[in-house]
C-alpha positions as CSV (number, residue, x, y, z in Angstrom):
1,M,77.8,95.0,33.5
2,K,81.0,96.5,35.6
3,Y,78.2,98.6,37.7
4,L,76.5,95.4,38.6
5,V,79.7,93.5,39.8
6,I,80.7,96.6,42.0
7,F,77.0,96.5,43.3
8,L,77.2,92.8,44.1
9,I,80.6,93.4,45.8
10,L,79.3,95.9,48.1
11,I,76.3,93.9,48.9
12,G,78.7,90.9,49.9
13,L,80.7,93.3,52.1
14,V,77.6,94.5,53.7
15,G,76.6,90.9,54.5
16,I,79.9,90.2,55.9
17,M,79.9,93.2,58.3
18,L,76.4,92.2,59.3
19,L,77.8,88.6,60.2
20,I,80.6,90.2,62.2
21,G,79.0,92.7,64.3
22,N,80.8,95.5,66.1
23,A,80.1,95.8,69.5
24,S,81.4,99.3,70.2
25,A,78.3,100.5,71.7
26,E,77.7,97.5,73.7
27,A,79.8,96.5,77.0
28,S,82.1,93.5,76.7
29,P,80.0,90.6,78.4
30,L,83.6,89.2,79.4
31,I,85.8,91.6,81.2
32,L,89.4,91.7,82.8
33,S,88.6,91.4,86.5
34,K,92.1,90.9,88.1
35,V,95.8,91.4,86.7
36,E,99.0,90.2,88.5
37,L,101.7,91.7,86.4
38,W,104.5,90.5,88.7
39,G,104.1,88.3,91.7
40,P,106.3,86.3,93.7
41,S,106.5,82.5,92.8
42,S,105.0,81.8,96.3
43,F,101.6,83.5,95.2
44,I,100.2,80.2,94.2
45,E,96.8,78.2,94.5
46,N,96.0,74.8,93.8
47,D,92.8,73.7,92.1
48,V,92.5,76.7,90.2
49,K,90.1,76.8,87.3
50,F,92.0,77.8,84.2
51,C,90.5,79.2,81.3
52,I,91.9,77.1,78.6
53,E,89.5,74.1,78.2
54,N,88.0,74.8,81.9
55,T,91.1,72.7,83.1
56,V,91.8,72.7,86.9
57,G,95.5,72.9,88.1
58,Q,98.1,74.7,89.9
59,L,98.7,78.3,89.7
60,G,102.5,78.3,90.5
61,P,104.9,77.5,91.7
62,W,106.5,79.0,88.6
63,A,103.6,81.6,87.7
64,V,104.5,85.1,88.2
65,G,102.0,86.8,86.1
66,W,98.4,85.9,85.3
67,I,94.9,87.4,84.8
68,E,91.4,86.8,85.6
69,I,88.4,87.0,83.2
70,K,85.0,87.1,84.4
71,N,81.7,86.7,82.8
72,T,79.3,89.5,83.7
73,K,76.0,87.7,82.2
74,D,73.3,85.4,83.6
75,K,74.3,82.9,80.8
76,T,77.3,80.9,79.7
77,I,79.4,82.5,76.9
78,T,82.0,81.1,74.7
79,A,84.9,83.5,73.5
80,Q,86.4,82.5,70.1
81,D,89.0,84.3,67.8
82,I,90.9,85.4,71.2
83,T,93.9,87.7,71.2
84,L,95.3,88.6,74.5
85,H,97.9,91.2,74.8
86,A,99.5,90.7,78.4
87,G,103.3,90.9,78.6
88,A,103.4,88.9,75.3
89,V,100.7,88.5,72.4
90,H,98.7,85.3,73.2
91,S,96.4,83.6,70.6
92,L,93.9,81.3,72.3
93,I,91.5,78.6,71.6
94,P,87.8,79.2,72.3
95,I,87.0,79.4,76.0
96,T,83.6,78.9,77.9
97,I,82.9,80.7,81.0
98,G,79.7,79.9,83.0
99,A,77.1,82.5,84.1
100,K,78.8,85.1,86.7
101,E,82.0,82.8,86.8
102,S,85.5,83.5,86.0
103,C,88.7,81.8,85.0
104,I,92.4,82.3,85.3
105,F,95.0,82.6,82.5
106,Q,98.7,82.3,83.3
107,T,100.6,85.0,81.3
108,Q,104.2,84.8,82.7
109,D,106.2,82.1,84.3
110,Q,109.9,82.0,85.8
111,I,110.8,79.9,82.6
112,T,109.9,82.6,80.0
113,T,111.3,85.3,82.3
114,R,114.5,83.6,83.1
115,I,116.3,86.7,81.7
116,G,118.0,88.0,84.9
117,P,121.6,88.1,85.5
118,G,123.3,84.6,86.1
119,G,121.5,82.9,83.3
120,S,119.6,79.8,84.3
121,G,120.3,80.9,88.0
122,G,118.4,84.1,88.2
123,N,115.2,85.8,86.9
124,G,114.2,89.3,86.0
125,P,111.0,91.0,86.2
126,P,108.4,89.7,83.6
127,F,107.7,91.4,80.5
128,G,104.9,93.9,80.7
129,Y,105.3,94.6,84.4
130,D,105.7,98.4,83.8
131,N,103.4,100.7,82.0
132,S,101.4,98.0,80.4
133,T,97.8,98.0,79.2
134,I,96.1,94.5,79.2
135,V,94.2,94.0,76.0
136,F,91.4,91.2,75.6
137,D,90.0,90.8,72.2
138,Y,87.5,88.2,71.0
139,T,84.3,87.5,69.3
140,V,81.0,85.8,70.6
141,E,78.9,83.9,67.9
142,E,75.0,84.0,68.6
143,N,72.2,82.9,66.0
144,G,74.9,82.7,63.4
145,K,76.2,86.3,63.9
146,K,79.7,87.0,65.3
147,T,79.9,90.1,67.4
148,H,83.5,91.5,68.3
149,Y,84.5,92.7,71.6
150,T,87.5,94.3,73.1
151,D,88.1,94.9,76.9
152,T,91.2,96.7,78.1
153,T,92.8,98.0,81.5
154,P,94.3,101.3,81.8
155,E,98.1,101.7,81.8
156,I,99.1,99.7,85.0
157,S,102.5,98.9,86.4
158,D,103.8,96.6,89.3
159,I,107.4,97.4,90.1
160,S,107.4,95.5,93.4
161,G,106.9,91.9,92.6
162,D,104.7,91.4,95.7
163,T,101.4,90.0,96.5
164,R,99.5,93.0,95.5
165,I,97.2,92.6,92.3
166,W,95.3,95.1,90.1
167,Q,91.6,94.6,90.6
168,L,88.4,96.1,89.0
169,I,86.3,97.2,91.9
170,D,83.3,99.4,91.6
171,G,84.4,100.2,88.2
172,N,88.0,101.3,89.2
173,W,91.3,99.6,88.9
174,L,93.0,99.5,92.2
175,F,96.5,98.1,93.3
176,K,95.9,96.4,96.6
177,E,96.1,92.9,98.3
178,G,93.4,90.6,96.9
179,S,92.4,87.1,96.5
180,I,92.0,84.2,94.1
181,D,88.2,83.4,94.0
182,N,87.9,80.7,91.4
183,V,89.4,77.9,93.6
184,L,87.5,74.7,93.4
185,P,87.5,72.6,97.0
186,R,90.1,69.9,97.2
187,T,88.9,66.5,96.9
188,N,92.5,64.6,97.9
189,G,92.0,65.0,101.8
190,G,94.8,67.6,101.9
191,S,94.4,70.5,104.4
192,F,94.4,73.9,103.1
193,S,93.4,77.4,104.2
194,T,90.2,78.7,103.1
195,D,91.2,82.2,103.7
196,K,92.4,83.2,100.1
197,T,93.9,86.5,101.3
198,V,96.6,84.5,103.1
199,Y,100.1,84.7,101.1
200,P,102.0,82.6,100.8
201,L,99.5,79.6,100.7
202,P,99.9,76.7,102.8
203,W,101.5,74.8,100.1
204,E,104.6,76.9,99.8
205,N,107.5,74.5,100.5
206,R,110.7,76.6,99.8
207,P,112.8,77.2,102.8
208,P,112.4,80.5,104.7
209,L,115.7,81.9,103.7
210,K,115.1,81.3,100.1
211,Q,111.4,83.0,100.4
212,F,113.0,85.9,102.1
213,K,115.7,86.2,99.4
214,D,112.9,86.0,96.7
215,G,111.3,89.3,98.3
216,I,108.5,87.5,100.2
217,D,107.4,89.7,103.3
218,P,108.8,88.2,106.6
219,S,105.5,88.6,108.3
220,V,104.1,86.1,105.6
221,I,107.0,83.8,105.1
222,H,105.5,80.1,105.5
223,C,106.8,77.2,107.7
224,N,105.9,73.7,107.1
225,D,103.3,72.0,109.5
226,K,104.2,72.2,113.2
227,L,107.1,74.6,112.6
228,V,107.1,78.1,114.0
229,L,109.1,81.3,112.3
230,I,112.0,82.8,114.2
231,Q,114.6,85.3,113.3
232,K,118.4,84.1,113.7
233,Y,121.1,86.3,115.3
234,D,122.2,87.3,111.9
235,G,118.8,88.7,110.9
236,A,117.6,86.0,108.6
237,P,114.5,83.8,109.1
238,A,114.4,80.3,110.0
239,C,111.6,77.7,110.7
240,V,112.1,75.4,113.8
241,K,110.0,73.3,116.2
242,P,108.3,75.1,118.9
243,E,110.1,73.1,121.5
244,T,113.3,74.0,120.0
245,K,112.6,78.2,119.9
246,E,113.5,78.8,123.4
247,K,116.6,76.6,123.3
248,L,118.0,78.4,120.1
249,I,117.3,81.9,121.7
250,E,119.1,80.5,125.0
251,R,122.2,79.4,122.8
252,G,122.2,82.8,121.0
253,W,121.1,81.3,117.7
254,A,117.9,83.1,117.7
255,R,117.1,86.6,118.7
256,S,114.5,87.6,121.5
257,D,112.7,90.7,121.8
258,S,115.1,93.7,121.7
259,P,115.0,96.5,124.3
260,L,113.5,99.9,123.7
261,I,116.1,102.5,123.8
262,N,115.0,106.1,123.8
263,L,117.2,108.5,122.0
264,G,117.5,112.3,121.9
265,P,116.3,115.0,119.6
266,I,118.3,115.5,116.4
267,D,121.6,117.3,116.9
268,A,122.1,120.0,114.4
269,D,125.9,119.8,114.8
270,I,125.9,116.0,113.2
271,V,123.7,116.9,110.1
272,Q,126.7,117.7,108.1
273,K,128.4,114.3,108.8
274,Q,127.6,110.9,107.2
275,T,123.8,110.5,107.1
276,I,121.2,108.2,106.5
277,I,117.6,109.2,106.7
278,L,114.7,107.0,107.7
279,D,111.4,107.6,106.0
280,R,108.4,106.3,104.1
281,G,109.4,106.5,100.7
282,I,107.4,105.9,97.6
283,D,109.1,102.5,97.2
284,D,107.1,101.5,100.3
285,L,103.6,102.6,100.0
286,D,101.9,100.3,102.4
287,S,104.3,100.3,105.5
288,G,107.8,100.2,106.8
289,T,110.9,102.3,106.5
290,S,113.1,103.4,103.8
291,F,116.6,104.0,104.0
292,H,117.9,107.0,102.2
293,P,120.6,105.8,100.7
294,I,120.5,102.1,101.4
295,Y,124.2,102.0,100.6
296,K,126.9,104.4,102.2
297,K,130.7,104.3,102.1
298,T,133.0,105.6,104.6
299,I,136.8,105.8,105.0
300,L,138.2,104.3,108.1
301,G,139.5,107.1,110.5
302,V,138.3,109.8,108.1
303,N,134.5,109.9,108.2
304,S,133.4,106.5,109.5
305,T,130.9,107.9,111.9
306,I,127.3,107.0,110.7
307,T,124.2,108.9,111.8
308,W,120.6,107.8,111.2
309,F,117.8,110.1,111.4
310,N,114.1,109.1,111.8
311,T,111.9,111.4,109.8
312,K,108.7,109.2,110.5
313,S,105.8,109.8,112.9
314,E,106.5,106.4,114.6
315,P,109.4,104.8,116.2
316,V,112.0,102.7,114.0
317,Q,113.9,99.7,115.3
318,L,117.6,99.6,114.0
319,Q,119.8,96.3,114.3
320,S,123.1,95.5,113.2
321,D,123.7,92.3,111.6
322,E,126.8,92.0,113.6
323,N,125.3,92.9,117.0
324,Y,127.1,96.3,117.2
325,Y,123.8,98.1,118.1
326,N,120.2,97.4,118.5
327,V,118.2,100.5,119.1
328,T,114.7,102.2,118.7
329,I,115.1,105.6,117.1
330,Q,112.2,107.6,118.4
331,P,110.3,110.1,115.6
332,K,112.6,113.1,115.0
333,G,115.4,111.3,116.8
334,S,118.8,110.2,115.9
335,F,121.6,107.6,116.3
336,S,125.3,107.8,115.5
337,F,127.7,105.0,115.6
338,T,131.7,105.0,114.5
339,Y,132.7,102.0,112.6
340,D,136.2,101.1,113.4
341,T,136.5,98.0,111.3
342,V,137.2,97.5,107.6
343,G,134.5,95.8,105.5
344,I,130.8,95.7,104.5
345,H,128.4,96.2,107.7
346,R,125.0,95.3,107.1
347,Y,121.8,96.6,109.1
348,H,118.1,96.3,109.0
349,D,114.9,97.0,110.4
350,P,113.5,94.1,112.0
351,I,109.9,95.1,112.1
352,N,109.5,95.9,108.3
353,W,112.7,93.8,107.0
354,K,114.3,96.9,105.3
355,R,118.1,96.5,104.8
356,G,120.9,98.7,104.3
357,S,124.9,98.4,104.2
358,I,127.8,100.3,105.0
359,M,131.2,99.8,103.4
360,V,134.1,100.8,105.5
361,S,137.2,101.2,103.2
362,T,140.7,102.7,103.6
363,E,142.5,105.0,101.4
364,K,145.0,102.7,100.4
365,M,142.2,100.2,99.3
366,E,140.4,103.0,97.4
367,S,143.8,104.1,95.5
368,S,143.6,100.5,93.7
369,N,140.0,100.6,92.7
370,L,138.9,99.5,89.0
371,K,137.9,102.4,86.8
372,P,134.3,102.2,85.7
373,S,133.0,102.8,82.4
374,K,132.5,106.6,82.0
375,L,128.5,105.8,81.6
376,L,128.5,105.0,85.1
377,E,130.1,108.1,86.2
378,K,127.0,110.3,84.7
379,T,123.8,111.2,86.4
380,P,120.8,108.7,86.0
381,D,118.9,111.0,83.8
382,E,121.9,111.1,81.7
383,I,122.4,107.5,81.7
384,A,118.8,106.7,80.6
385,K,119.2,109.3,77.7
386,I,122.3,107.5,76.6
387,I,120.9,104.1,76.8
388,M,117.7,105.0,75.1
389,L,119.5,106.8,72.1
390,A,121.7,103.5,71.8
391,A,118.6,101.8,71.3
392,I,116.3,104.1,69.3
393,N,118.2,107.1,67.9
394,D,115.2,109.2,67.7
395,D,113.5,108.3,70.9
396,K,112.7,110.6,73.6
397,I,112.0,110.4,77.3
398,T,108.4,111.4,78.0
399,K,108.5,111.3,81.9
400,K,110.1,110.0,84.9
401,R,107.9,107.6,86.3
402,L,109.5,106.8,89.6
403,D,112.1,108.4,91.6
404,N,112.7,106.6,95.2
405,S,115.4,105.8,97.4
406,I,116.2,102.6,95.2
407,M,116.0,103.6,91.6
408,L,114.6,105.9,89.0
409,A,112.3,104.9,86.1
410,Y,111.7,106.3,82.8
411,V,109.4,106.0,80.1
412,T,110.3,106.9,76.4
413,E,108.1,108.0,73.4
414,Q,108.7,104.7,71.7
415,G,107.4,102.6,74.4
416,G,110.9,102.0,75.9
417,N,111.0,101.5,79.8
418,I,114.7,102.2,81.6
419,I,115.4,101.6,85.1
420,V,118.6,103.1,86.6
421,P,119.4,101.9,90.2
422,K,120.7,104.5,92.4
423,S,123.3,102.2,93.9
424,L,124.4,101.0,90.5
425,C,125.0,97.8,92.2
426,I,128.2,98.8,93.9
427,I,128.3,96.2,96.5
428,C,126.2,93.8,94.9
429,T,126.4,89.9,95.0
430,N,124.6,87.2,93.2
431,S,121.6,87.4,95.5
432,D,121.1,91.0,95.1
433,F,121.9,92.0,91.8
434,R,120.4,95.5,90.6
435,P,121.6,96.3,87.0
436,I,120.4,99.0,84.7
437,Q,117.6,97.8,82.7
438,Y,116.1,98.6,79.3
439,R,113.0,97.0,77.9
440,I,110.9,97.6,75.1
441,G,107.5,95.9,73.7
442,L,104.8,95.2,73.2
443,A,105.6,93.9,69.7
444,K,108.3,96.2,69.4
445,P,111.4,94.7,69.5
446,L,114.7,96.4,68.7
447,I,115.6,93.5,66.4
448,Y,114.9,89.7,66.2
449,P,118.3,88.2,65.2
450,Q,118.5,85.5,62.8
451,D,120.7,83.6,65.0
452,E,122.8,83.9,68.0
453,V,125.8,85.4,65.8
454,E,123.6,88.2,64.8
455,G,122.4,88.7,68.3
456,L,126.2,89.1,69.4
457,K,126.8,91.5,66.7
458,F,123.9,93.6,67.9
459,A,125.0,93.4,71.5
460,N,128.6,94.5,70.7
461,E,127.4,97.4,68.7
462,F,125.1,98.6,71.6
463,M,127.6,98.4,74.1
464,G,130.2,100.3,72.0
465,K,127.4,103.2,71.8
466,I,127.1,103.4,75.6
467,G,130.9,103.1,76.3
468,Y,131.1,99.6,77.4
469,H,134.3,98.5,75.6
470,T,135.1,94.9,75.0
471,D,138.5,93.6,74.0
472,G,138.0,90.0,73.3
473,T,138.9,88.7,76.8
474,E,135.1,88.7,77.9
475,W,133.3,85.3,78.6
476,I,130.6,85.1,76.2
477,D,127.4,82.9,76.0
478,A,125.2,83.2,72.8
479,V,122.5,80.7,72.6
480,D,119.4,80.3,70.2
481,F,116.7,78.8,72.4
482,G,114.1,78.7,69.5
483,S,111.6,80.9,70.9
484,Y,114.2,83.4,71.9
485,I,117.8,84.4,71.5
486,R,120.0,85.4,74.6
487,V,123.4,86.9,74.6
488,T,125.5,87.1,77.8
489,L,128.9,88.8,78.5
490,Q,131.0,88.7,81.6
491,Q,134.4,90.3,81.9
492,R,137.5,88.7,83.4
493,V,140.1,89.7,85.8
494,Q,143.2,87.5,85.5
495,G,141.1,84.7,84.0
496,W,138.6,84.7,86.8
497,I,135.3,85.4,85.2
498,I,133.2,87.8,87.2
499,P,129.9,86.3,88.2
500,N,128.1,89.4,89.8
501,H,128.5,92.0,87.1
502,V,126.6,90.7,83.7
503,V,125.8,92.4,80.6
504,D,122.7,90.2,79.2
505,F,120.5,90.7,76.2
506,T,117.5,88.8,75.7
507,F,115.6,89.0,72.2
508,F,112.0,87.7,71.8
509,R,110.0,88.1,68.7
510,D,107.7,90.8,70.4
511,N,110.1,92.5,72.8
512,T,113.7,93.1,73.8
513,S,115.3,93.3,77.3
514,I,118.7,94.4,78.2
515,S,120.5,94.2,81.7
516,L,123.5,96.3,82.3
517,G,125.9,95.4,85.4
518,R,128.8,97.6,86.3
519,W,131.6,97.5,83.5
520,Y,135.3,98.3,83.9
521,D,137.7,100.0,81.4
522,D,140.9,99.0,83.2
523,I,139.9,95.4,84.3
524,T,142.5,93.5,82.0
525,S,145.5,95.6,83.6
526,Y,144.6,94.6,87.1
527,Q,147.1,92.7,89.0
528,F,146.3,90.8,92.2
529,M,148.9,91.5,94.9
530,L,148.2,88.0,96.6
531,S,147.4,84.7,95.4
532,Q,144.3,82.3,95.9
533,E,146.5,80.5,98.3
534,D,147.4,83.6,100.3
535,A,143.6,84.5,100.4
536,K,143.1,81.0,101.8
537,I,145.4,81.5,104.4
538,I,144.2,84.7,105.6
539,S,140.5,83.4,105.5
540,K,141.2,80.3,107.6
541,D,143.0,82.5,110.2
542,Y,140.2,85.1,110.1
543,M,137.3,82.5,110.7
544,Q,139.3,80.7,113.5
545,K,139.6,84.1,115.3
546,E,135.8,84.5,114.6
547,I,135.0,81.2,116.0
548,D,137.1,81.9,119.1
549,S,135.7,85.1,119.9
550,N,132.2,84.9,118.8
551,P,130.2,83.6,121.7
552,T,127.5,82.1,119.6
553,L,130.2,79.9,117.7
554,Q,132.3,79.4,120.8
555,K,129.9,77.0,122.6
556,F,130.2,74.5,119.7
557,Q,134.0,73.9,119.8
558,Y,134.3,74.1,116.2
559,E,137.5,72.6,114.6
560,F,138.7,73.3,111.3
561,Q,137.6,70.9,108.4
562,E,138.5,72.2,105.2
563,I,139.0,75.2,102.7
564,N,137.3,74.9,99.0
565,E,138.4,76.8,96.0
566,A,137.9,80.5,95.9
567,Q,136.1,82.4,93.3
568,V,136.5,86.3,92.4
569,I,133.5,88.6,92.8
570,I,133.9,92.6,92.4
571,I,132.8,94.7,95.3
572,D,132.9,98.4,95.3
573,D,134.9,98.3,92.4
574,K,137.3,96.0,94.1
575,P,138.2,92.5,93.0
576,V,137.5,90.2,95.9
577,Y,138.3,86.5,96.7
578,V,135.3,84.7,98.0
579,V,136.9,81.8,100.0
580,P,134.6,78.8,101.5
581,V,136.1,77.8,105.0
582,S,134.1,74.9,106.9
583,F,134.1,73.6,110.4
584,K,132.9,70.8,112.3
585,S,131.7,70.6,116.0
586,S,134.0,68.5,118.1
587,L,131.1,68.0,120.8
588,Q,129.9,64.4,121.3
589,Q,126.1,65.1,120.9
590,K,123.2,64.7,118.6
591,F,122.3,68.2,116.9
592,E,119.1,69.4,115.8
593,N,120.1,70.2,112.3
594,G,117.4,72.1,109.8
595,H,117.1,72.3,106.0
596,C,120.3,74.2,105.7
597,G,122.5,72.4,108.2
598,G,122.7,73.2,112.0
599,P,125.3,73.5,114.8
600,E,127.2,70.3,113.8
601,Y,128.7,72.1,110.7
602,F,129.6,75.6,110.1
603,A,130.9,77.2,106.8
604,G,131.9,80.7,106.3
605,M,132.5,82.7,102.9
606,V,135.3,85.0,103.6
607,M,135.7,88.0,101.4
608,V,139.4,88.9,101.1
609,E,140.4,92.2,99.0
610,G,142.6,91.3,96.2
611,K,145.4,93.9,96.7
612,T,145.8,94.7,100.4
613,G,144.6,91.2,101.8
614,S,141.9,93.1,103.8
615,V,139.0,91.0,104.9
616,L,135.6,92.4,104.3
617,G,133.8,90.2,106.3
618,W,132.1,86.8,105.9
619,D,128.9,85.3,105.2
620,Y,126.9,82.3,105.2
621,P,126.7,80.2,101.9
622,M,123.4,80.5,100.2
623,C,121.2,77.6,101.2
624,E,119.2,76.4,98.5
């Protein structure tokens, strides 16, 4: 009797195996055809055919990750029991795709990836953007028999967040500009481009400066109907009416074409001075210029001459944001400039919109710098190893995946990814934050805390291991959002919360993300030598002189209006007051103001160093 029971069980198992077939020898009829791991939020389409219930909607503007699934057969196929591994694990309801058709599934959006520094004000890269394998697992039932299929991509990455996507072309996965094919014709009478290779698409409605700061290539920044794109005198893009363009150029508010200046060959005698190399780096695969390094510090009167060398085979245009120079450096040529003013001096390549910064300091200012954590004094390789071991003490770095002018990226044996920026956010502000980053997934979170208290405990223990010491004066925000837990820590300097250096832990059920801004050992002992009121007086006087001496601003006859409350940020390891000073034109005329204001009103954010009172420069307030 016992053997009969065993025999019947075996017969049953065979029957189940016959009912659920294994398609290991048969190609998957539904395949992954396109993958966007990390795209700008402007990469959108209306009337996209989604896979879920074959709905039609808009891919964006929040979407930053999506995949395309294609039916390779000449018949309609319904997929069931679907599991999709793409940044996270998605269990999908059955989907039906017509013969030779395809559909889109959105995998990442700016809500679920809102993990960057600044809380709800910033986004980090989406999960799975680096060294990820997309897995599409499903079954198809025909004639009462279920067949199991799996389709996967190779290990792919997208660290640029641009409009290139991974595409399956002739059996090979290629990373290049692509298109979204499964868009249905509009029926609401709206106009739109039929060229699906144009990015961003016509319904992009963010201001041009916002597009630029979000990383959109300037050559494809979109202006609304009847407006044209220009470059303002400070290097930023703007959209204006065609009839207004020439007036703005005449008034100095927009740039005209810059002259071509031929420079001589490289002078061997200046190679040993402060140098910046212009070349085509791994971080710029398609075109353009990479500045090596993108940040350089000099001491006034000691080594404040900067030399740029062009090692490319084509000319490079170099412009100072302050109009100190506007030159074209020929191949194998060079250009030198001596800075004689303390502060942050930015420059750019207006053709490819690459940017760099020069910090001109003084010996006195340097003597009062904050002391960064010892971790930040180590090499990138050492930093990556310390962070890895703090996360998983028996992990190993298996390869250095990226080494360019901006960052180094490492992959670990346990599936961790570590990014160490070369500038380590030395002069970062809220708009260009570059923290050290650690991520691990899929389905490999370091922990999933029971609540925010446990999450904070893990954060404190991790920070202790890497040498980021806490003393109870930090501003802490620990929140359980239900689907994930987030812990944010920011240091204070004399009560001021520092907004541009943040430590952030985000715990999802299937992955963990850690962002590390700069951290200081002696921040609680720092003492300002001037008050906020002192900084306001210095800022007002500075901006008044700027208005009186700047030809572009002079013509509007600005009069002082008000000074708002300051905030404190840290620039180049120096606490700095940022003071908003606003003015209004006294001219009795009607001005053409744009989305972010215009000539009638003018505001400057003045940066005043907290010990010496030195002004590091001014900037426009961010326009949202």
